[in-house]
VOPAGU-2260 file (C-alpha; in pm, 1 decimal, decimal comma):
REM VOPAGU-2260
SITE   aa  ch    i         X         Y         Z
SITE  MET   A    0       0,0       0,0       0,0
SITE  SER   A    1     151,0     333,3    -104,5
SITE  GLU   A    2     202,9     610,7     146,3
SITE  LYS   A    3     -17,3     915,2     127,3
SITE  PRO   A    4     164,7    1227,2       6,1
SITE  GLU   A    5     235,8    1497,4     259,1
SITE  PRO   A    6     -31,4    1768,4     240,8
SITE  LYS   A    7      89,0    2094,1      85,8
SITE  ALA   A    8      99,9    2399,9     304,9
SITE  PRO   A    9    -171,6    2652,5     229,0
SITE  GLU   A   10     -58,6    2959,3      37,4
SITE  SER   A   11    -111,4    3170,0     351,7
SITE  GLU   A   12     143,5    2957,0     539,2
SITE  LYS   A   13     425,0    2996,7     285,9
SITE  PRO   A   14     731,7    3156,7     445,4
SITE  LYS   A   15     768,4    3530,6     407,5
SITE  LEU   A   16    1101,6    3689,9     321,3
SITE  VAL   A   17    1138,7    4012,3     513,9
SITE  LEU   A   18    1392,1    4256,6     373,7
SITE  GLU   A   19    1552,7    4531,2     576,5
SITE  ASP   A   20    1559,0    4897,2     471,8
SITE  PRO   A   21    1877,6    5000,6     289,6
SITE  ILE   A   22    2160,9    5145,9     499,4
SITE  HIS   A   23    2312,9    5476,8     387,7
SITE  ARG   A   24    2663,3    5604,6     459,9
SITE  GLU   A   25    2901,8    5861,3     312,1
SITE  GLY   A   26    3263,1    5834,9     205,4
SITE  ARG   A   27    3543,0    6036,9      55,5
SITE  ILE   A   28    3851,2    5952,2    -147,0
SITE  ASP   A   29    4097,8    6180,1    -326,5
SITE  GLY   A   30    3867,3    6479,3    -278,4
SITE  LEU   A   31    3571,0    6287,9    -422,5
SITE  SER   A   32    3267,0    6266,8    -192,0
SITE  TYR   A   33    3032,2    5973,7    -247,2
SITE  GLN   A   34    2726,3    5806,9    -100,1
SITE  ILE   A   35    2693,2    5435,9     -20,8
SITE  GLU   A   36    2369,5    5239,2     -19,2
SITE  THR   A   37    2373,6    4883,1     114,8
SITE  GLY   A   38    2071,1    4656,0     110,9
SITE  ARG   A   39    1871,6    4384,4     -60,0
SITE  MET   A   40    1650,9    4444,3    -362,0
SITE  PRO   A   41    1328,4    4238,2    -367,7
SITE  LEU   A   42    1248,4    4008,8    -656,4
SITE  TYR   A   43     879,1    3922,5    -684,3
SITE  ASP   A   44     698,1    3605,8    -784,4
SITE  ASP   A   45     394,7    3595,3   -1013,4
SITE  LYS   A   46     171,3    3679,7    -715,4
SITE  GLN   A   47     374,5    3993,1    -642,4
SITE  GLU   A   48     510,9    3845,0    -321,5
SITE  VAL   A   49     876,6    3881,8    -232,0
SITE  ALA   A   50    1046,2    3565,1    -357,2
SITE  ALA   A   51    1409,5    3666,4    -309,3
SITE  GLY   A   52    1634,7    3949,1    -196,7
SITE  VAL   A   53    1941,3    4047,9    -401,4
SITE  PHE   A   54    2217,8    4199,2    -189,4
SITE  TYR   A   55    2385,6    4502,6    -343,6
SITE  MET   A   56    2620,2    4786,7    -257,3
SITE  ALA   A   57    2592,3    5109,4    -455,8
SITE  TYR   A   58    2842,0    5394,7    -465,7
SITE  THR   A   59    2715,4    5718,6    -619,2
SITE  VAL   A   60    2860,4    6067,2    -655,1
SITE  PRO   A   61    2610,0    6354,7    -634,4
SITE  SER   A   62    2594,3    6533,1    -968,5
SITE  GLU   A   63    2368,5    6780,7   -1147,1
SITE  THR   A   64    2405,6    6587,1   -1472,5
SITE  PRO   A   65    2352,0    6210,5   -1510,0
SITE  ARG   A   66    2671,3    6021,6   -1435,6
SITE  PRO   A   67    2747,1    5686,5   -1596,3
SITE  LEU   A   68    2623,7    5386,2   -1396,5
SITE  MET   A   69    2808,7    5053,5   -1394,0
SITE  PHE   A   70    2674,4    4721,4   -1263,1
SITE  SER   A   71    2941,4    4480,5   -1140,2
SITE  PHE   A   72    2943,5    4109,9   -1055,9
SITE  ASN   A   73    3184,5    3819,2   -1036,7
SITE  GLY   A   74    3154,7    3464,0   -1160,5
SITE  GLY   A   75    3172,7    3107,4   -1038,8
SITE  PRO   A   76    2886,7    3050,6   -1094,7
SITE  GLY   A   77    2841,8    3087,0    -721,3
SITE  SER   A   78    3070,9    3378,5    -645,8
SITE  PRO   A   79    2962,3    3707,5    -488,8
SITE  SER   A   80    3087,3    4043,4    -613,5
SITE  LEU   A   81    3356,9    4112,9    -352,2
SITE  TRP   A   82    3653,5    4029,0    -578,2
SITE  LEU   A   83    3606,1    4312,5    -827,7
SITE  HIS   A   84    3456,1    4527,7    -550,7
SITE  LEU   A   85    3750,5    4511,5    -309,6
SITE  GLY   A   86    4016,5    4426,7    -564,8
SITE  ALA   A   87    3994,2    4684,1    -842,7
SITE  VAL   A   88    3669,9    4873,6    -888,8
SITE  GLY   A   89    3546,2    5009,5    -555,1
SITE  PRO   A   90    3690,5    5292,0    -342,0
SITE  LYS   A   91    3837,2    5040,8     -94,6
SITE  ARG   A   92    4066,0    4748,2    -167,9
SITE  VAL   A   93    4217,4    4459,0      21,4
SITE  GLN   A   94    4587,9    4518,2      67,2
SITE  MET   A   95    4787,4    4227,8     -72,2
SITE  GLN   A   96    5160,7    4208,9    -126,9
SITE  PRO   A   97    5271,6    4402,9    -438,5
SITE  ASP   A   98    5283,3    4085,6    -650,8
SITE  GLY   A   99    4943,2    3971,4    -522,9
SITE  GLN   A  100    5057,9    3718,0    -265,0
SITE  MET   A  101    4873,3    3695,8      67,7
SITE  PRO   A  102    5017,0    3920,8     340,4
SITE  PRO   A  103    5050,2    3797,8     698,8
SITE  PRO   A  104    4730,6    3844,4     904,8
SITE  PRO   A  105    4568,6    4052,7    1038,7
SITE  PHE   A  106    4467,4    4188,4     699,6
SITE  ARG   A  107    4404,4    4549,0     600,2
SITE  LEU   A  108    4149,5    4737,8     393,2
SITE  VAL   A  109    4290,9    5054,5     237,3
SITE  ASP   A  110    4175,1    5334,0       9,9
SITE  ASN   A  111    4191,0    5247,3    -359,5
SITE  PRO   A  112    4327,2    5546,1    -554,3
SITE  HIS   A  113    4255,3    5351,0    -875,3
SITE  THR   A  114    3881,2    5318,5    -810,8
SITE  TRP   A  115    3654,6    5339,2   -1113,8
SITE  LEU   A  116    3428,8    5567,6    -911,1
SITE  HIS   A  117    3627,6    5853,0   -1065,6
SITE  HIS   A  118    3453,6    5767,8   -1394,8
SITE  THR   A  119    3118,9    5609,0   -1304,7
SITE  ASP   A  120    2876,8    5530,2   -1025,0
SITE  LEU   A  121    2899,7    5166,5    -918,8
SITE  VAL   A  122    2652,5    4896,2    -815,6
SITE  PHE   A  123    2786,9    4561,1    -697,1
SITE  ILE   A  124    2541,9    4271,1    -730,6
SITE  ASP   A  125    2546,4    3935,4    -549,9
SITE  PRO   A  126    2328,3    3686,1    -743,4
SITE  ILE   A  127    2086,2    3470,2    -544,8
SITE  GLY   A  128    2266,2    3220,4    -322,6
SITE  THR   A  129    2586,3    3424,8    -309,3
SITE  GLY   A  130    2688,5    3685,3     -53,6
SITE  PHE   A  131    2383,9    3784,0     152,3
SITE  SER   A  132    2138,2    3722,4    -134,5
SITE  ARG   A  133    1870,3    3469,3     -45,3
SITE  ALA   A  134    1542,6    3327,8    -172,3
SITE  ARG   A  135    1244,8    3247,5      49,8
SITE  THR   A  136    1359,6    2889,7     104,8
SITE  GLU   A  137    1662,0    2674,8      24,7
SITE  GLU   A  138    1453,9    2489,5    -232,2
SITE  GLU   A  139    1350,8    2810,5    -407,1
SITE  MET   A  140    1709,3    2933,6    -430,7
SITE  ALA   A  141    1788,1    2659,7    -681,1
SITE  LYS   A  142    1534,0    2813,8    -920,1
SITE  TYR   A  143    1782,3    3095,9    -980,0
SITE  TRP   A  144    2079,6    2866,9   -1041,2
SITE  GLY   A  145    2103,9    2833,3   -1414,5
SITE  VAL   A  146    2227,1    3021,3   -1720,1
SITE  LYS   A  147    1883,2    3148,2   -1822,4
SITE  ALA   A  148    1735,5    3204,2   -1474,1
SITE  ASP   A  149    2047,8    3385,1   -1357,6
SITE  ILE   A  150    2040,7    3625,7   -1651,5
SITE  GLU   A  151    1670,8    3691,4   -1597,3
SITE  SER   A  152    1702,4    3758,7   -1222,3
SITE  VAL   A  153    2007,8    3984,6   -1252,7
SITE  GLY   A  154    1839,7    4159,5   -1544,6
SITE  GLU   A  155    1533,0    4220,4   -1328,5
SITE  PHE   A  156    1754,9    4362,8   -1055,0
SITE  ILE   A  157    1906,4    4606,5   -1304,8
SITE  ARG   A  158    1561,2    4712,7   -1425,6
SITE  LEU   A  159    1439,7    4766,2   -1070,6
SITE  TYR   A  160    1751,0    4958,2    -968,2
SITE  ILE   A  161    1742,3    5207,4   -1254,5
SITE  THR   A  162    1367,6    5246,2   -1198,1
SITE  ARG   A  163    1382,5    5303,2    -822,5
SITE  HIS   A  164    1681,6    5536,6    -849,4
SITE  SER   A  165    1562,4    5726,9   -1160,9
SITE  ARG   A  166    1867,8    5630,3   -1367,8
SITE  TRP   A  167    1700,0    5557,1   -1700,6
SITE  ASN   A  168    1886,7    5842,1   -1870,2
SITE  SER   A  169    2231,0    5748,3   -1734,1
SITE  PRO   A  170    2493,0    5594,5   -1963,5
SITE  LEU   A  171    2488,0    5228,0   -1856,9
SITE  TYR   A  172    2776,5    4983,0   -1824,0
SITE  LEU   A  173    2840,8    4625,5   -1716,9
SITE  VAL   A  174    3156,6    4470,3   -1575,7
SITE  GLY   A  175    3180,4    4098,4   -1514,2
SITE  GLU   A  176    3465,1    3869,6   -1424,1
SITE  SER   A  177    3505,9    3503,5   -1526,4
SITE  TYR   A  178    3154,5    3348,2   -1536,5
SITE  GLY   A  179    3045,6    3707,4   -1480,0
SITE  THR   A  180    3150,9    3770,2   -1841,1
SITE  THR   A  181    2920,4    3485,9   -1949,5
SITE  ARG   A  182    2644,8    3661,2   -1754,0
SITE  ALA   A  183    2733,1    4006,5   -1893,8
SITE  ALA   A  184    2714,5    3886,6   -2254,4
SITE  GLY   A  185    2383,4    3713,9   -2185,2
SITE  LEU   A  186    2246,3    4022,3   -2010,2
SITE  ALA   A  187    2339,5    4243,9   -2303,7
SITE  GLY   A  188    2133,1    4026,5   -2536,0
SITE  HIS   A  189    1850,2    3978,7   -2285,5
SITE  LEU   A  190    1806,6    4343,8   -2192,3
SITE  VAL   A  191    1844,3    4500,1   -2534,9
SITE  ASP   A  192    1515,4    4330,7   -2629,3
SITE  ARG   A  193    1358,6    4494,5   -2323,4
SITE  GLY   A  194    1469,9    4844,2   -2410,6
SITE  ILE   A  195    1783,7    4859,8   -2195,3
SITE  THR   A  196    2110,8    4909,5   -2380,3
SITE  PHE   A  197    2466,7    4957,4   -2261,1
SITE  ASN   A  198    2727,3    5209,4   -2364,0
SITE  GLY   A  199    3002,1    4973,5   -2259,5
SITE  ILE   A  200    3072,6    4622,2   -2136,0
SITE  VAL   A  201    3392,7    4528,0   -1954,3
SITE  LEU   A  202    3489,8    4160,0   -1959,8
SITE  VAL   A  203    3757,9    4069,2   -1705,3
SITE  SER   A  204    3909,1    3723,6   -1767,5
SITE  SER   A  205    3647,0    3633,5   -2020,3
SITE  ILE   A  206    3473,5    3307,0   -2103,5
SITE  LEU   A  207    3171,1    3322,3   -2333,1
SITE  ASN   A  208    3204,8    2995,7   -2524,5
SITE  PHE   A  209    3276,7    2696,4   -2299,8
SITE  GLN   A  210    3399,1    2487,4   -2590,6
SITE  THR   A  211    3725,6    2677,6   -2547,1
SITE  ALA   A  212    3776,4    2552,3   -2191,0
SITE  ARG   A  213    3618,1    2209,2   -2150,5
SITE  PHE   A  214    3861,9    1923,0   -2193,9
SITE  SER   A  215    3594,2    1679,2   -2306,4
SITE  LYS   A  216    3633,8    1378,6   -2533,6
SITE  GLY   A  217    3650,9    1480,8   -2897,7
SITE  ASN   A  218    3703,9    1850,1   -2822,8
SITE  ASP   A  219    4064,1    1942,4   -2903,4
SITE  ALA   A  220    4010,2    2318,8   -2892,5
SITE  PRO   A  221    4122,3    2368,9   -2528,4
SITE  TYR   A  222    4453,2    2187,9   -2584,6
SITE  VAL   A  223    4532,2    2438,3   -2858,1
SITE  LEU   A  224    4399,0    2745,9   -2681,6
SITE  PHE   A  225    4559,5    2676,4   -2342,0
SITE  LEU   A  226    4902,2    2610,9   -2490,5
SITE  PRO   A  227    5020,8    2976,5   -2498,7
SITE  THR   A  228    4930,6    3016,2   -2128,7
SITE  TYR   A  229    5124,8    2699,0   -2049,4
SITE  THR   A  230    5415,5    2865,3   -2225,5
SITE  ALA   A  231    5372,7    3189,3   -2031,1
SITE  SER   A  232    5360,1    2992,2   -1705,4
SITE  ALA   A  233    5673,9    2797,1   -1791,7
SITE  PHE   A  234    5838,9    3126,9   -1888,4
SITE  TYR   A  235    5754,8    3277,1   -1548,4
SITE  HIS   A  236    5902,1    2977,5   -1364,4
SITE  LYS   A  237    6206,2    2968,7   -1596,1
SITE  LYS   A  238    6135,1    2623,4   -1738,4
SITE  LEU   A  239    6191,4    2709,8   -2106,6
SITE  ASP   A  240    6516,2    2698,0   -2297,4
SITE  ARG   A  241    6734,3    3008,2   -2301,3
SITE  ARG   A  242    6613,5    3140,5   -2636,5
SITE  LEU   A  243    6248,0    3130,5   -2533,3
SITE  GLN   A  244    6321,2    3288,8   -2194,8
SITE  SER   A  245    6447,7    3615,8   -2338,4
SITE  ASN   A  246    6121,2    3794,3   -2429,1
SITE  LEU   A  247    5770,7    3687,8   -2320,2
SITE  LYS   A  248    5570,1    3855,3   -2595,5
SITE  ARG   A  249    5799,5    3729,0   -2870,8
SITE  THR   A  250    5782,4    3377,4   -2729,5
SITE  LEU   A  251    5401,8    3394,1   -2709,4
SITE  ALA   A  252    5379,9    3504,2   -3071,8
SITE  GLU   A  253    5586,1    3198,7   -3167,1
SITE  VAL   A  254    5376,4    2950,9   -2968,9
SITE  GLU   A  255    5049,3    3104,3   -3093,9
SITE  LYS   A  256    5160,1    3044,9   -3451,7
SITE  PHE   A  257    5250,1    2684,0   -3372,3
SITE  ALA   A  258    4925,6    2627,5   -3181,8
SITE  MET   A  259    4694,8    2747,7   -3459,1
SITE  GLY   A  260    4902,7    2586,6   -3730,8
SITE  GLU   A  261    5098,8    2264,1   -3690,7
SITE  TYR   A  262    4951,1    2168,9   -3354,1
SITE  THR   A  263    4588,0    2210,8   -3460,7
SITE  LEU   A  264    4644,0    2007,2   -3777,2
SITE  ALA   A  265    4831,2    1737,9   -3585,4
SITE  LEU   A  266    4557,1    1688,7   -3327,5
SITE  ALA   A  267    4296,8    1675,6   -3602,6
SITE  LYS   A  268    4474,2    1370,0   -3749,4
SITE  GLY   A  269    4418,1    1166,1   -3434,7
SITE  SER   A  270    4573,9     818,7   -3459,4
SITE  ARG   A  271    4685,7     888,6   -3817,5
SITE  LEU   A  272    4960,7    1108,0   -3672,9
SITE  THR   A  273    5265,2     880,9   -3662,8
SITE  GLY   A  274    5639,9     860,7   -3709,7
SITE  LYS   A  275    5853,4    1169,5   -3758,7
SITE  GLU   A  276    5555,1    1404,8   -3764,0
SITE  ARG   A  277    5438,1    1284,9   -3422,8
SITE  ALA   A  278    5790,6    1306,3   -3283,7
SITE  HIS   A  279    5817,6    1664,3   -3410,4
SITE  ILE   A  280    5490,1    1771,6   -3248,8
SITE  ARG   A  281    5586,6    1599,0   -2922,4
SITE  SER   A  282    5916,9    1784,6   -2923,5
SITE  MET   A  283    5750,5    2119,4   -2991,7
SITE  VAL   A  284    5488,2    2075,8   -2717,2
SITE  SER   A  285    5765,3    1982,0   -2475,7
SITE  LYS   A  286    5966,2    2285,5   -2579,0
SITE  PHE   A  287    5675,1    2526,0   -2532,6
SITE  THR   A  288    5552,3    2380,5   -2201,3
SITE  GLY   A  289    5870,5    2290,5   -2017,0
SITE  LEU   A  290    5735,0    1935,7   -1972,7
SITE  ARG   A  291    5932,6    1619,4   -2052,9
SITE  GLU   A  292    5877,9    1462,1   -2393,7
SITE  ASP   A  293    5789,1    1124,1   -2245,2
SITE  TYR   A  294    5522,9    1293,1   -2031,2
SITE  VAL   A  295    5379,5    1472,9   -2336,5
SITE  GLU   A  296    5368,3    1139,2   -2519,6
SITE  SER   A  297    5197,3     969,4   -2224,0
SITE  ARG   A  298    4921,5    1232,9   -2248,4
SITE  ASP   A  299    4876,8    1167,1   -2622,6
SITE  LEU   A  300    5020,2    1515,2   -2696,8
SITE  ARG   A  301    4723,3    1669,6   -2510,7
SITE  ILE   A  302    4791,8    1845,1   -2180,0
SITE  ASN   A  303    4489,7    1941,5   -1973,2
SITE  ILE   A  304    4501,1    2216,1   -1716,8
SITE  HIS   A  305    4507,4    1998,6   -1403,5
SITE  ALA   A  306    4789,8    1785,1   -1539,2
SITE  PHE   A  307    4993,2    2093,1   -1625,2
SITE  CYS   A  308    4943,6    2257,9   -1284,9
SITE  LYS   A  309    5066,3    1940,7   -1114,9
SITE  GLU   A  310    5346,2    1850,2   -1354,3
SITE  LEU   A  311    5534,0    2173,7   -1428,7
SITE  LEU   A  312    5707,5    2194,7   -1088,2
SITE  ARG   A  313    5666,9    1831,7    -980,9
SITE  THR   A  314    6042,1    1784,3    -929,9
SITE  GLU   A  315    6032,9    2074,9    -682,8
SITE  LYS   A  316    5729,1    1918,6    -508,6
SITE  ARG   A  317    5526,1    2225,6    -596,5
SITE  THR   A  318    5215,2    2299,2    -802,6
SITE  VAL   A  319    5118,8    2615,9    -992,4
SITE  GLY   A  320    4792,0    2804,0    -957,2
SITE  ARG   A  321    4495,9    2769,9   -1190,3
SITE  LEU   A  322    4370,3    3124,7   -1141,8
SITE  ASP   A  323    4724,3    3261,2   -1141,2
SITE  SER   A  324    5008,9    3035,0   -1244,0
SITE  ARG   A  325    5265,8    3264,2   -1080,6
SITE  PHE   A  326    5157,1    3117,7    -744,8
SITE  LYS   A  327    5317,0    2800,4    -607,7
SITE  GLY   A  328    5133,6    2545,3    -394,6
SITE  ILE   A  329    5243,7    2267,1    -159,8
SITE  ASP   A  330    5067,8    1929,9    -172,0
SITE  ALA   A  331    5101,1    1639,4      71,5
SITE  ASN   A  332    5308,4    1459,4    -191,5
SITE  ALA   A  333    5420,4    1504,6    -547,5
SITE  ALA   A  334    5232,3    1202,2    -680,8
SITE  GLY   A  335    4901,1    1205,7    -862,6
SITE  GLU   A  336    4757,3    1412,8   -1144,7
SITE  ASN   A  337    4558,3    1672,2    -951,2
SITE  MET   A  338    4664,8    1938,7    -705,6
SITE  GLU   A  339    4509,4    1946,2    -357,3
SITE  HIS   A  340    4408,5    2311,1    -387,8
SITE  ASP   A  341    4455,9    2611,3    -611,1
SITE  PRO   A  342    4729,4    2812,8    -435,9
SITE  SER   A  343    4620,1    3133,6    -607,1
SITE  MET   A  344    4266,0    3101,9    -467,6
SITE  SER   A  345    4392,6    2989,7    -127,0
SITE  ALA   A  346    4594,2    3311,0    -101,0
SITE  LEU   A  347    4289,9    3529,3    -169,8
SITE  MET   A  348    4002,5    3372,8      25,5
SITE  PRO   A  349    4106,8    3465,9     383,7
SITE  PRO   A  350    4196,5    3834,2     330,1
SITE  TYR   A  351    3898,8    3911,2     103,7
SITE  ASN   A  352    3646,6    3730,6     323,4
SITE  SER   A  353    3778,8    3887,5     643,7
SITE  MET   A  354    3796,8    4240,8     510,9
SITE  PHE   A  355    3458,2    4233,5     340,9
SITE  ASN   A  356    3283,3    4117,3     656,6
SITE  GLN   A  357    3464,9    4375,6     866,9
SITE  TYR   A  358    3387,6    4654,0     620,1
SITE  VAL   A  359    3018,9    4583,8     558,8
SITE  ARG   A  360    2932,5    4517,1     922,5
SITE  THR   A  361    3129,2    4799,8    1085,8
SITE  GLU   A  362    3198,5    5088,1     846,6
SITE  LEU   A  363    2873,2    5044,5     652,9
SITE  GLY   A  364    2655,4    4930,8     943,3
SITE  TYR   A  365    2487,1    4637,7     767,9
SITE  GLU   A  366    2394,1    4401,9    1050,5
SITE  THR   A  367    2298,0    4042,1     980,6
SITE  ASP   A  368    2370,9    3696,0    1117,3
SITE  LEU   A  369    2373,7    3555,0     764,5
SITE  GLU   A  370    2698,0    3404,0     642,8
SITE  TYR   A  371    2847,6    3590,0     348,1
SITE  SER   A  372    2844,3    3298,3     105,0
SITE  MET   A  373    3166,4    3293,3     -97,3
SITE  PHE   A  374    3106,0    2994,4    -324,0
SITE  GLY   A  375    2884,7    2737,0    -155,0
SITE  LYS   A  376    2783,7    2438,8    -367,6
SITE  ILE   A  377    2614,0    2620,3    -651,9
SITE  TRP   A  378    2842,8    2499,5    -931,5
SITE  GLY   A  379    2736,8    2135,8    -901,7
SITE  LYS   A  380    2368,5    2234,6    -904,9
SITE  TRP   A  381    2389,3    2481,2   -1194,7
SITE  ASP   A  382    2143,4    2433,5   -1479,7
SITE  TRP   A  383    2338,8    2479,0   -1800,9
SITE  GLY   A  384    2022,9    2448,1   -2009,0
SITE  SER   A  385    2017,8    2267,4   -2341,3
SITE  ALA   A  386    2397,3    2300,9   -2358,8
SITE  GLY   A  387    2450,4    2124,4   -2025,4
SITE  GLU   A  388    2617,2    1823,3   -2182,7
SITE  GLY   A  389    2791,3    2030,6   -2446,8
SITE  HIS   A  390    2935,3    2377,7   -2452,0
SITE  PRO   A  391    2733,6    2670,6   -2311,1
SITE  ASP   A  392    2784,6    2984,2   -2516,4
SITE  THR   A  393    2661,1    3341,7   -2468,5
SITE  SER   A  394    2884,5    3493,8   -2734,6
SITE  GLU   A  395    2591,4    3507,5   -2975,9
SITE  ALA   A  396    2396,1    3718,6   -2727,0
SITE  LEU   A  397    2683,1    3967,5   -2722,4
SITE  ARG   A  398    2701,9    3976,0   -3102,9
SITE  ALA   A  399    2327,5    4033,4   -3125,3
SITE  ALA   A  400    2338,0    4313,1   -2867,5
SITE  MET   A  401    2620,9    4488,4   -3050,9
SITE  SER   A  402    2439,6    4454,0   -3381,0
SITE  LYS   A  403    2117,8    4598,8   -3236,3
SITE  ASN   A  404    2307,3    4879,3   -3060,2
SITE  PRO   A  405    2617,4    4959,8   -3270,4
SITE  TYR   A  406    2730,2    5216,7   -3011,2
SITE  THR   A  407    2812,4    4948,4   -2752,8
SITE  LYS   A  408    3185,6    4928,3   -2681,9
SITE  VAL   A  409    3356,4    4626,4   -2523,1
SITE  TYR   A  410    3682,3    4615,9   -2329,3
SITE  ILE   A  411    3840,3    4277,7   -2250,1
SITE  ALA   A  412    4107,8    4236,4   -1982,2
SITE  SER   A  413    4317,7    3918,6   -2009,0
SITE  GLY   A  414    4604,5    3794,7   -1792,7
SITE  TYR   A  415    4894,3    3604,1   -1944,9
SITE  TYR   A  416    4912,6    3374,3   -1640,5
SITE  ASP   A  417    4541,3    3293,4   -1623,1
SITE  LEU   A  418    4487,1    2918,3   -1662,1
SITE  ALA   A  419    4113,9    2941,2   -1588,5
SITE  THR   A  420    4017,7    3163,0   -1883,9
SITE  PRO   A  421    4326,7    3177,4   -2108,9
SITE  TYR   A  422    4380,2    3489,9   -2317,0
SITE  PHE   A  423    4421,3    3294,4   -2641,3
SITE  ALA   A  424    4083,0    3127,8   -2589,6
SITE  THR   A  425    3928,9    3472,6   -2549,1
SITE  GLU   A  426    4090,6    3586,6   -2873,8
SITE  TYR   A  427    3952,3    3278,1   -3046,6
SITE  THR   A  428    3601,1    3352,8   -2920,6
SITE  VAL   A  429    3617,3    3713,9   -3038,9
SITE  ASP   A  430    3745,3    3599,6   -3378,8
SITE  HIS   A  431    3445,0    3367,0   -3408,0
SITE  LEU   A  432    3170,2    3605,3   -3297,2
SITE  GLY   A  433    3056,5    3658,1   -3653,6
SITE  LEU   A  434    3052,4    4031,0   -3581,4
SITE  ASP   A  435    3004,4    4263,1   -3875,9
SITE  PRO   A  436    3341,8    4412,1   -3976,5
SITE  THR   A  437    3213,0    4763,9   -3913,9
SITE  LEU   A  438    3167,4    4674,8   -3544,0
SITE  ARG   A  439    3496,0    4492,6   -3482,8
SITE  ALA   A  440    3669,5    4815,2   -3378,8
SITE  ASN   A  441    3421,5    4841,2   -3089,9
SITE  ILE   A  442    3615,6    4565,7   -2911,1
SITE  THR   A  443    3953,2    4635,4   -2751,7
SITE  THR   A  444    4168,3    4404,6   -2539,4
SITE  GLY   A  445    4425,4    4475,6   -2270,0
SITE  TYR   A  446    4690,1    4220,3   -2170,3
SITE  TYR   A  447    4836,3    4189,4   -1821,5
SITE  GLU   A  448    5141,7    4014,7   -1676,2
SITE  ALA   A  449    4933,2    3857,4   -1401,4
SITE  GLY   A  450    4654,5    3600,8   -1370,7
SITE  HIS   A  451    4276,2    3571,1   -1358,8
SITE  MET   A  452    4244,5    3848,0   -1097,6
SITE  MET   A  453    4515,1    4059,5   -1253,6
SITE  TYR   A  454    4433,7    4353,0   -1024,4
SITE  ILE   A  455    4595,0    4185,7    -720,8
SITE  HIS   A  456    4925,2    4260,9    -897,8
SITE  GLU   A  457    4984,3    4630,9    -830,6
SITE  PRO   A  458    5136,7    4722,3   -1172,0
SITE  SER   A  459    4841,2    4549,9   -1341,3
SITE  LEU   A  460    4595,4    4730,1   -1111,3
SITE  GLU   A  461    4737,7    5063,0   -1228,7
SITE  GLN   A  462    4732,1    4953,6   -1593,5
SITE  LEU   A  463    4370,6    4835,8   -1566,6
SITE  ALA   A  464    4256,3    5161,5   -1406,7
SITE  SER   A  465    4430,1    5363,7   -1678,5
SITE  GLU   A  466    4280,5    5161,3   -1963,2
SITE  ILE   A  467    3932,3    5168,5   -1809,7
SITE  GLY   A  468    3959,0    5547,5   -1781,9
SITE  THR   A  469    4032,7    5567,0   -2153,4
SITE  PHE   A  470    3754,8    5320,0   -2232,6
SITE  MET   A  471    3498,6    5518,4   -2032,5
SITE  ARG   A  472    3591,2    5848,4   -2200,1
SITE  GLU   A  473    3564,3    5695,4   -2545,5
SITE  SER   A  474    3232,3    5517,3   -2486,7
SITE  VAL   A  475    3015,4    5785,0   -2323,2
């Protein structure tokens, strides 16, 4: 005999999500006075009841004329916005060592003279399930965890913000990092059909087409597109021969030519690649990666990211970072094919988490017992839609948005030592957008001698701020 189903709770007994009033504070940096608003924006269900609250922090400068307005978010999926917020864009930043390494605790939050607030007002968004953003119930939060649902909910936040703050006539911008670039491209296409267009979109460590980064059976693209970043990483750790160690950009130009030429053709031959030709390719891959030829052969000439991070410094019993291959990690032993942790992420989590919580709860007066969710377990529950078993791609949404609004400008920031979203893969995606030639000049790219979060490296932070200043002036 089957069990009777549990009776459903009446609509009147459904939990209510109560959102606090926004907190307002004032700040000042380099003679610039600004206002800060911290709170959660309600998202409504089809019965106009509050279904979720999106945590945000907005920095605005009083002005008689409409200032530009930029919406900022990070990636994951599952990451809140604190990385761009306290790393590069906001008026405060976490103080790291000059090269980006973690300083000894206790950590410090300092003024950021390179803040983008000089050019635009800023709104930092934490998607549902990240930061302090929550849905009514744990079960309902999962409804927002997917490519399409995420774009729709963040898009609704943007619509509500510009409505509630009377910013419909402000020049609008987006900045996303990592999966945040996937979201930004999708938002551009989603919102343009709803009457909201952007003057500019900034893509930091971009990934729009996941075919470029998924090492799946039958997909050789990542092996080709990651190769130049393997070379840059080996260059940084002095694992290349003397000729290739003399000039990074010249060496990268050489490996890019090999990757898109001989290497691509060789991988396409599969098991038909034999004899001298195979030996030549094996030798070249070894030369450009700093890995032994026998190891390259054992991987069938195809080096995935996890293997590379473990293998490059194996004889030193060290790994290199995925987000930033300049960083070295220590594992329990040198065996195996996967590193225990990403040393570049491990160096960032404690200082950023500590300083954000201190800042928001003390200086900004936002009081809550909620945990500021840094990553959680969203990635494994993410709904990739119809492309879930293939390669999600929002590059077409960006192309469509630029075609419908030919005034949209795009700036892409790429780090040479980024093994999560390699710069050469980004170039490949841009080259395959199918963008009309008259619009190609609307896209510019900056290159940085750092990793995924290039702004933790002080020279790159200064370079990024300078190039964003130019981008903002040319796109308003």
